[in-house]
C-alpha positions as CSV (number, residue, x, y, z in Angstrom):
1,M,0.4,-0.2,0.0
2,T,1.1,3.4,-0.5
3,N,1.2,6.3,1.8
4,Q,0.8,9.5,-0.4
5,T,-2.4,10.8,1.9
6,K,-0.1,10.7,4.6
7,Q,3.0,12.9,5.9
8,V,6.5,10.9,6.1
9,E,7.5,10.3,9.3
10,L,11.0,11.5,10.0
11,L,11.9,8.8,12.6
12,A,15.5,9.2,14.6
13,P,17.4,7.7,16.9
14,A,17.6,8.3,20.9
15,G,20.6,6.9,22.3
16,T,20.3,8.2,26.3
17,P,17.6,10.7,27.3
18,E,19.5,13.6,26.7
19,K,19.6,12.2,22.8
20,L,16.0,11.7,23.1
21,E,15.3,15.5,24.4
22,I,17.8,16.7,21.6
23,A,15.8,14.5,18.7
24,V,12.2,17.0,19.9
25,H,13.7,19.4,20.4
26,Y,14.9,19.4,16.2
27,G,12.2,18.0,15.2
28,A,11.4,14.7,15.1
29,D,8.0,12.6,14.3
30,A,9.1,9.6,16.3
31,V,12.2,8.4,18.2
32,Y,13.4,5.1,18.6
33,L,15.5,3.4,21.7
34,A,16.3,0.7,23.7
35,G,16.0,-0.6,27.4
36,K,19.5,-1.6,28.9
37,D,19.0,-5.0,27.5
38,F,17.9,-6.9,24.1
39,S,19.0,-4.1,21.8
40,L,21.2,-4.1,18.9
41,R,23.4,-0.9,20.8
42,N,24.0,-2.3,24.6
43,F,26.8,-0.2,24.5
44,S,24.6,2.9,24.1
45,A,23.4,4.4,27.2
46,N,19.8,3.7,26.8
47,F,16.9,3.6,29.1
48,S,16.2,2.4,32.7
49,L,12.8,1.7,33.0
50,A,12.3,4.7,34.9
51,D,14.1,6.3,32.4
52,M,12.0,5.4,29.8
53,Q,8.5,6.4,31.8
54,T,10.1,10.1,32.0
55,A,10.9,10.0,27.8
56,R,7.2,8.5,27.9
57,R,6.3,11.8,29.1
58,L,8.0,14.0,27.4
59,T,7.6,12.8,24.1
60,R,3.4,12.3,24.6
61,E,3.5,15.9,25.9
62,N,5.1,16.9,22.6
63,G,3.6,14.6,19.9
64,V,6.4,12.7,19.0
65,R,5.8,8.3,18.9
66,M,7.8,6.2,20.7
67,Y,9.1,3.3,19.6
68,V,11.1,0.1,22.0
69,A,14.0,-1.5,20.0
70,V,13.7,-5.0,20.8
71,N,15.8,-6.0,18.8
72,I,18.5,-8.4,19.2
73,Y,18.3,-12.2,18.2
74,S,17.9,-14.3,21.5
75,R,19.3,-17.7,22.8
76,N,17.0,-20.1,25.0
77,S,18.5,-19.0,28.3
78,E,17.5,-15.4,27.7
79,A,13.3,-16.5,27.2
80,Q,12.2,-16.1,30.3
81,A,14.5,-12.5,31.0
82,V,13.0,-11.6,27.4
83,A,9.4,-12.0,28.7
84,E,9.5,-9.8,32.3
85,Y,11.1,-6.8,30.2
86,L,8.5,-7.2,28.0
87,A,5.4,-7.9,30.5
88,A,7.7,-4.9,32.3
89,L,6.5,-2.5,28.5
90,E,2.8,-2.9,29.8
91,A,3.2,0.3,32.4
92,I,5.7,2.2,29.2
93,A,2.9,2.0,26.5
94,P,5.1,3.0,24.0
95,D,3.7,3.9,20.5
96,A,5.5,0.5,18.7
97,L,7.9,-2.4,19.6
98,I,10.9,-3.1,16.7
99,I,11.2,-6.5,16.3
100,A,13.4,-8.8,14.6
101,D,13.6,-12.2,16.1
102,P,10.4,-13.9,15.5
103,A,10.4,-16.2,19.0
104,I,10.6,-12.5,20.6
105,F,7.9,-11.4,18.3
106,M,5.6,-13.9,19.1
107,Q,5.9,-13.7,22.5
108,A,5.8,-9.3,21.9
109,R,2.4,-10.5,20.3
110,K,0.9,-12.4,23.9
111,L,2.2,-10.4,26.1
112,L,1.2,-7.0,24.3
113,P,-1.5,-7.7,21.7
114,H,-2.6,-4.0,21.7
115,V,1.0,-2.4,21.2
116,P,2.0,-2.4,17.1
117,I,5.7,-4.6,16.5
118,H,7.5,-2.6,13.3
119,V,9.9,-5.2,11.8
120,S,13.2,-4.7,12.2
121,T,15.6,-3.9,9.3
122,Q,17.8,-6.8,10.6
123,A,14.8,-9.5,9.6
124,N,15.8,-8.7,6.0
125,T,12.6,-7.9,4.6
126,T,13.7,-8.1,1.3
127,N,10.3,-9.4,-1.3
128,T,6.4,-8.6,-1.3
129,G,6.2,-12.4,0.4
130,T,8.1,-11.6,3.4
131,A,6.5,-8.4,3.9
132,R,3.0,-10.4,3.7
133,F,4.7,-13.2,5.7
134,W,4.9,-10.3,8.7
135,R,1.5,-9.0,8.0
136,D,-0.4,-12.2,8.2
137,L,1.5,-12.3,11.4
138,G,0.0,-9.0,13.2
139,A,3.1,-6.7,12.2
140,A,2.2,-2.9,11.6
141,R,5.6,-1.7,10.1
142,V,8.7,-3.6,8.1
143,N,12.0,-1.5,7.7
144,T,13.0,-2.7,4.3
145,G,16.3,-4.1,3.9
146,R,19.5,-2.0,3.0
147,E,19.9,-4.1,0.3
148,L,16.8,-3.0,-1.9
149,T,16.8,-0.5,-4.4
150,L,14.2,1.8,-4.3
151,E,12.1,0.2,-7.1
152,E,11.9,-2.9,-5.3
153,I,10.5,-1.2,-2.1
154,R,8.0,0.8,-4.3
155,E,7.0,-3.0,-5.5
156,I,6.8,-4.5,-1.5
157,S,5.1,-0.8,-0.3
158,A,2.0,-1.2,-3.1
159,D,1.5,-5.2,-3.1
160,S,2.6,-5.8,0.6
161,G,-0.8,-4.1,2.4
162,I,2.1,-3.1,5.4
163,E,3.9,0.4,6.1
164,V,7.4,0.5,5.0
165,E,10.0,2.2,6.4
166,A,13.7,2.7,5.3
167,F,16.7,4.0,6.2
168,V,17.6,7.7,4.5
169,H,20.7,8.7,6.9
170,G,23.5,7.5,8.3
171,A,26.3,4.4,8.6
172,M,25.8,1.1,7.0
173,C,26.6,-2.0,7.8
174,I,29.1,-4.2,5.3
175,A,27.5,-7.1,6.0
176,Y,23.6,-8.8,4.4
177,S,21.0,-6.8,6.8
178,G,23.7,-6.0,9.4
179,R,24.6,-10.3,10.0
180,C,28.6,-9.4,10.3
181,L,30.4,-12.6,12.2
182,L,33.6,-10.2,12.7
183,S,32.8,-8.6,15.7
184,G,32.2,-12.1,17.8
185,Y,35.3,-14.2,15.9
186,M,38.1,-11.0,16.4
187,K,36.9,-9.9,20.1
188,K,34.3,-12.6,21.5
189,R,31.5,-9.2,21.0
190,E,28.3,-10.5,18.5
191,S,27.2,-8.4,16.5
192,N,23.7,-9.3,16.2
193,R,23.5,-9.1,20.2
194,G,24.4,-5.5,20.5
195,M,28.3,-5.9,21.1
196,C,29.1,-4.6,17.9
197,C,32.8,-4.4,18.3
198,Q,32.5,-2.4,15.0
199,P,36.0,-4.1,13.1
200,C,34.8,-2.9,9.5
201,R,36.1,0.4,11.2
202,F,39.9,-1.3,12.3
203,H,42.9,0.1,10.5
204,Y,44.5,-2.4,8.7
205,T,48.1,-3.3,7.1
206,L,49.2,-5.6,5.0
207,M,52.1,-8.5,5.5
208,E,53.8,-10.2,2.4
209,Q,54.4,-14.0,2.7
210,T,57.7,-14.2,2.5
211,R,58.2,-11.1,4.6
212,P,56.7,-11.5,7.7
213,G,56.7,-9.2,10.1
214,Q,57.2,-6.7,7.5
215,Y,53.9,-4.3,7.7
216,F,52.6,-2.6,4.7
217,P,49.4,0.3,4.9
218,I,47.0,0.7,3.5
219,A,47.0,3.9,2.0
220,E,42.8,5.5,0.9
221,D,42.6,9.0,2.7
222,P,44.5,11.3,5.0
223,R,43.2,9.5,8.1
224,G,43.7,6.8,7.0
225,A,42.2,3.6,5.7
226,Y,39.1,1.9,6.6
227,V,38.9,-1.0,3.8
228,F,35.8,-3.0,5.2
229,N,33.8,0.2,6.0
230,S,31.4,1.6,3.8
231,R,30.6,5.3,2.9
232,D,27.5,6.6,5.0
233,L,24.3,6.7,3.4
234,C,22.5,10.0,2.7
235,M,19.0,10.6,0.7
236,V,18.1,14.2,1.2
237,E,18.4,15.3,-2.3
238,H,16.4,11.9,-2.9
239,L,13.1,12.7,-0.9
240,P,10.6,13.4,-3.3
241,A,11.3,10.2,-4.8
242,L,11.1,8.2,-1.7
243,I,8.0,9.8,-1.1
244,D,6.8,8.6,-3.9
245,A,8.0,5.0,-3.6
246,G,5.5,4.4,-0.7
247,I,7.9,4.6,1.7
248,C,6.0,6.2,5.5
249,A,8.8,7.1,7.8
250,F,12.5,7.7,7.0
251,K,14.5,6.7,10.0
252,I,17.8,8.3,10.8
253,E,21.0,6.1,12.1
254,G,23.0,6.6,15.4
255,R,21.4,6.3,18.3
256,M,25.6,5.8,19.6
257,K,26.0,9.6,17.7
258,S,26.7,12.7,19.5
259,I,24.2,15.2,19.8
260,H,25.9,17.4,17.7
261,Y,25.2,14.9,14.8
262,L,21.3,14.4,15.5
263,A,21.1,17.6,15.6
264,G,22.0,18.3,12.6
265,V,21.0,15.3,10.8
266,V,17.3,15.3,12.2
267,K,17.0,19.4,12.0
268,V,18.0,19.3,7.4
269,Y,15.5,16.5,7.2
270,R,12.5,18.1,9.1
271,E,13.4,21.1,7.1
272,A,13.7,19.5,4.0
273,I,10.0,17.5,4.8
274,N,8.6,20.7,5.9
275,S,9.8,22.1,2.9
276,F,8.5,19.4,-0.2
277,Y,4.8,18.9,1.6
278,S,4.4,23.0,1.4
279,A,5.4,22.9,-2.3
280,P,5.8,19.3,-4.3
281,D,5.9,20.4,-7.4
282,T,8.2,23.3,-6.9
283,Y,10.5,21.9,-3.9
284,Q,14.2,21.7,-4.5
285,V,17.5,21.2,-1.8
286,R,18.6,23.6,-0.4
287,K,22.4,24.1,-0.5
288,R,22.9,25.1,3.7
289,W,20.7,22.1,4.1
290,L,23.7,20.3,2.0
291,A,26.6,22.0,4.2
292,E,25.2,21.1,7.2
293,L,25.3,17.9,6.4
294,S,29.1,17.8,4.9
295,A,30.0,19.5,8.1
296,I,28.8,16.9,10.8
297,S,31.4,14.3,10.8
298,H,31.2,11.3,8.0
299,R,32.9,9.3,6.5
300,G,31.8,10.3,3.2
301,Y,28.4,10.0,1.4
302,C,26.1,7.6,-0.8
303,T,23.0,6.4,-1.8
304,G,23.3,2.9,-0.8
305,F,21.9,0.9,-3.0
306,Y,18.7,2.7,-3.7
307,F,19.9,2.9,-7.4
308,G,21.6,0.5,-8.4
309,D,24.7,2.8,-8.5
310,P,27.8,0.3,-8.4
311,D,30.0,3.8,-7.3
312,Q,26.9,4.6,-4.8
313,T,28.3,8.7,-5.1
314,A,26.5,11.5,-3.6
315,A,27.9,14.5,-6.0
316,N,26.7,17.0,-5.2
317,L,27.4,16.7,-1.5
318,D,31.7,16.3,-1.5
319,D,31.5,19.3,-3.7
320,V,29.9,21.6,-1.2
321,I,32.7,23.6,1.1
322,H,32.2,24.0,4.6
323,P,33.8,24.8,7.4
324,G,35.1,22.3,10.2
325,Y,33.0,23.0,13.2
326,R,34.0,22.4,17.2
327,F,30.5,21.8,18.9
328,V,30.9,23.8,22.5
329,A,27.9,24.0,24.7
330,K,24.2,23.1,24.8
331,V,21.7,25.7,26.3
332,L,19.9,24.4,29.4
333,A,17.9,27.3,30.6
334,K,17.4,31.1,29.8
335,G,18.0,34.0,32.5
336,P,16.6,36.4,33.0
337,D,19.0,38.7,32.5
338,G,20.0,37.9,29.2
339,G,22.4,35.1,29.8
340,V,21.9,31.7,29.3
341,R,23.2,28.4,31.2
342,V,24.9,25.8,29.4
343,L,26.9,22.7,29.6
344,V,30.3,23.0,28.0
345,K,31.0,20.7,25.7
346,N,34.5,22.1,24.4
347,K,36.9,24.5,25.5
348,I,35.2,28.0,25.7
349,V,36.7,31.1,25.3
350,A,35.8,34.4,25.6
351,G,35.4,36.5,22.3
352,D,34.9,33.0,20.9
353,E,32.7,33.5,17.1
354,V,29.8,30.9,17.2
355,D,27.1,29.7,15.8
356,I,23.7,28.9,17.5
357,L,22.0,26.0,15.7
358,Y,18.4,26.3,15.3
359,P,15.0,23.6,14.8
360,D,15.0,25.8,11.9
361,G,16.4,28.2,9.4
362,P,19.9,29.1,9.1
363,A,22.3,28.6,12.6
364,R,22.9,32.2,13.7
365,K,26.0,34.0,14.0
366,D,27.2,35.3,17.4
367,M,30.1,36.0,19.5
368,I,30.8,34.7,23.4
369,R,30.7,38.5,25.2
370,R,31.2,36.7,28.3
371,I,31.4,34.2,30.7
372,V,30.1,33.5,34.6
373,D,30.9,30.9,36.5
374,P,27.9,29.3,39.6
375,N,29.5,31.9,41.4
376,G,28.6,35.0,39.7
377,L,32.7,35.6,38.6
378,T,33.8,36.3,35.4
379,R,35.7,34.0,33.4
380,A,38.4,34.2,31.0
381,L,37.1,30.9,29.7
382,A,35.0,27.6,30.0
383,Q,36.4,24.0,29.9
384,P,34.5,21.2,28.8
385,G,32.3,19.4,32.2
386,S,31.0,22.9,33.5
387,T,28.1,24.5,33.7
388,V,28.8,28.6,33.5
389,T,26.4,31.5,32.3
390,L,27.4,32.7,28.3
391,Y,26.0,36.7,27.2
392,L,26.1,36.4,23.6
393,G,24.2,39.4,21.3
394,R,20.8,37.1,21.3
395,P,20.3,34.4,23.5
396,P,19.6,31.3,22.2
397,E,16.7,28.9,23.6
398,P,17.0,25.6,25.6
399,L,18.6,23.3,23.9
400,D,19.6,25.0,20.9
401,L,23.4,24.2,20.6
402,I,25.9,26.1,19.9
403,R,29.3,25.7,17.9
404,R,32.7,27.5,16.8
405,R,34.4,26.6,13.4
406,Q,37.7,24.8,14.1
407,V,41.3,25.8,14.4
408,P,43.6,24.6,12.4
409,E,45.5,22.6,14.9
410,E,41.7,20.9,16.2
411,T,40.7,17.2,15.0
412,P,37.5,17.4,14.2
């Protein structure tokens, strides 16, 4: 079924309570998060049950849907613990569960029959028959396998009778639907149980058989060699085609990424989606969207498998010239005298020229005119981890992010 009459959903990652606040602030329609166990990002801080209750209140207050990932492939020894966890989610009342394992799917159907289930991309749904299979079992949505072309996704959306969700931005695993065995083999940390050590991001060298002990670097770019790792996905230039294909939800990868990454990506896709629906016939990609995505740390962008492009390149983004940014502070609250209380993430110096990243519109340039510590003393600088009051030309709003351009000796 297509989803042309309903606006596409922007689904953002929320690896921590802080990231949840940022995703909501910058315009996500829905967020996905997980508990301390049974998800594919066990090394993200994730959410306790108490955290989830708080998250549920926040999302409801802001009209944002909340999906809970329970998408590991479980073992027999975990069946009881998974059942107890699912039962505990009854009190949370998420808008949906994200599941890959058929056993967990059936447990959830029994224990939480009223909660919709979204089938994870880990289940590698790659054809209409499989999508119908999940529909007939009671699933409400499938996240299609990343290996599919846009035309294949269009066919599934049109003929399966189930909602179709797809990733539009972020890191991509080198393995088929994320089913990588390298992490388990090299570090005894199984990828499909939330413990991937990302061996595809390791630096590797070559050793010639007749010269043992002599290692030769594999040159790729000035930052090093990443012989297994794929480029990051970026589909911002192709949103109309994705919507036309019947995709109902655009999913952003990155539960373990920074809040600067999250804010920038959610902001850009929110603006792009709103722009499309306000004037579909005249929709154009704005250069500042591309500049924002290019300024965020990434491994080069591509369009994945959507267009069957063997080079998988996104030509327009890598040509964008942008300054390097260092994220320096998150706004916590506004003061009565025009100052803003901030949590410092990287060193700030009075006189720094900064950008304020708002939820809508271009970043605004400003200057840090004064820094005041909690004791009311004016300081020349503030160090990471501290909470200070900043005075700028115009005070930003709570949860806005502040960044400055990097100086040459700094690394991203």
